[in-house]
BAMARTOR-224715 format. One record per residue (C-alpha): x, y, z. Coordinates in steps of 0.001 Angstrom, whole numbers, padded with zeros to 6 digits, always signed. Layout:
// BAMARTOR-224715
XYZ...
***
This chain:
// BAMARTOR-224715
-032191+018261-097213-033613+017205-093815-036919+018670-092639-035171+020519-089786-033124+022517-092297-036221+023926-093977-038074+024680-090759-035072+026324-089099-034433+028306-092292-037673+030202-091706-036437+031222-088262-033184+032600-089658-035063+034516-092357-037232+036047-089637-034100+036881-087657-032592+038734-090624-035694+040862-090993-035640+041487-087260-032116+042886-087602-033377+045358-090233-036342+046351-088051-034318+046899-084876-031554+048746-086729-034154+051141-088081-035843+051632-084712-032755+052201-082573-030229+053359-085173-031453+056929-084796-030353+057119-081148-026666+057581-081915-027257+060311-084494-029694+062527-082573-027013+065189-081870-026170+065365-085583-029835+065587-086545-030361+068275-083917-027481+070299-085329-028548+069814-088953-032135+070966-088407-031240+073582-085778-033546+072038-083208-033124+070872-079632-032098+067333-078731-035498+066941-077084-037296+067697-080344-034973+065427-082306-035806+062726-079769-039372+062716-081062-038013+060579-083904-037605+057768-081388-040485+058462-079002-043038+058874-081827-041935+055520-083257-042454+053822-079896-045782+055575-079289-047219+054428-082619-046218+050836-081841-047846+051013-078409-051099+052515-079703-051586+050551-082918-049556+047346-082537-052291+044928-081395-054879+046247-083856-052513+046236-086845-051368+042708-086032-054932+041471-085805-055936+043304-088979-053114+041658-090948-053655+038190-089512-055546+036897-092536-053046+038008-095191-050397+035795-096800-047481+035826-094375-044851+036239-097048-046660+039300-098418-046905+040788-094932-043183+040318-094307-042280+041738-097716-044563+044733-097263-043189+045459-093811-039535+045290-094830-040219+047233-098056-041749+050004-095946-038652+050118-093757-036482+050199-096879-038371+053031-098588-038641+055194-095496-034946+054653-094740-034058+055710-098257-036153+058867-098002-034551+059672-094636-031055+059370-096119-031763+062379-098360-032168+064656-095298-035707+065807-096084-037460+068570-094110-037881+067568-090483-041646+067021-090746-041079+064551-093596-038334+062831-091615-040785+062507-088736-043472+061140-091073-041220+058470-092589-040119+057485-089090-043734+056986-088016-044931+054992-091047-042826+051837-090507-043789+051813-086827-047293+050716-087845-045834+047566-089403-043095+046699-086922-045306+044637-084574-046969+043093-087632-043583+041921-088915-042534+040564-085518-045732+038584-085014-045644+037253-088571-041967+036287-088442-042561+034336-085228-045595+032647-086738-043624+031652-089840-040702+030381-087753-042862+027914-085828-045317+027095-088629-043763+023701-089393-041949+023125-086121-042554+020339-083634-043586+021332-080128-040070+020776-078806-038593+022985-081565-040834+026024-081215-038956+027678-078362-035654+027201-080171-036938+028713-083415-038550+031650-081633-035286+032357-079845-033486+032387-083213-035885+035053-084479-035479+037137-081314-031697+036830-081503-031973+039420-084264-032425+042014-081513-029093+041133-079897-027305+040912-083239-028588+044335-084292-027745+045981-080974-024133+044791-080979-023393+045044-084707-025538+047026-087126-026739+049757-084742-023242+050741-083513-021842+050268-087026-024405+052673-088480-023599+055180-085721-019869+054819-086346-020290+055348-090088-022373+058462-089458-019646+059829-087163-017112+059459-089963-019225+061254-092559-022752+062459-091789-025973+061257-090180-027504+060450-093562-025117+057506-093887-026743+055861-090880-030021+055697-092778-028170+054396-095831-026854+051494-093745-030374+050806-092501-031644+050833-096082-029013+048347-097237-029830+045955-094393-033540+046192-095235-032745+045520-098900-030807+042366-098010-033673+041144-095823-036202+041940-098557-034271+039956-101181-033830+036967-098863-037525+036903-097938-038587+037238-101571-036412+034413-102892-036178+032027-099935-039569+032174-098267-042458+030379-099993-045936+031821-100230-047775+031220-096963-051490+031979-097339-053531+031920-094161-056327+029386-094409-058564+031073-091876-058741+034800-091151-058554+035310-087410-059791+038885-087616-063169+038717-085837-065041+041216-087976-065798+041275-091663-065302+044739-093123
***
């Protein structure tokens, strides 16, 4: 196989994980009315499931990314997607609202970590003229998720119940987890870029 195949493969793996991440983040938007009705709460309160996710990313994203910068990239990607998978699975069992809120917040800590790591992996073996292309492949996961998996999860939930939306998210995360585990080699970081030694 040519070198380009292997280097571009990393970008597509990152893209697949990106689809799982974005589906989890935005998939809740279309089911807020159903969640509101199920828990007997207002739409505004149900909306905390989205706003809390975004707030955690904004407050902790840079620090979490820096903190994880010295860890094997494959392990970081696996841990991130596994967190999305587990929290999606818990959500699909319609737990009490405070637990649903908690399992929505937990993966938000690792979302920016996954994004930064996936981009780093995508360009790790790329030539200078390939880096923009490979980064765009990873980011295309956003567009793919927004036009396919997010509306699909919402549509499925409209046919049955809101829990099915989280089931779809869990399945997508499982697929991404399996692909990362079997197709991405170990990628230890030679030098920890975190500036302090704890």
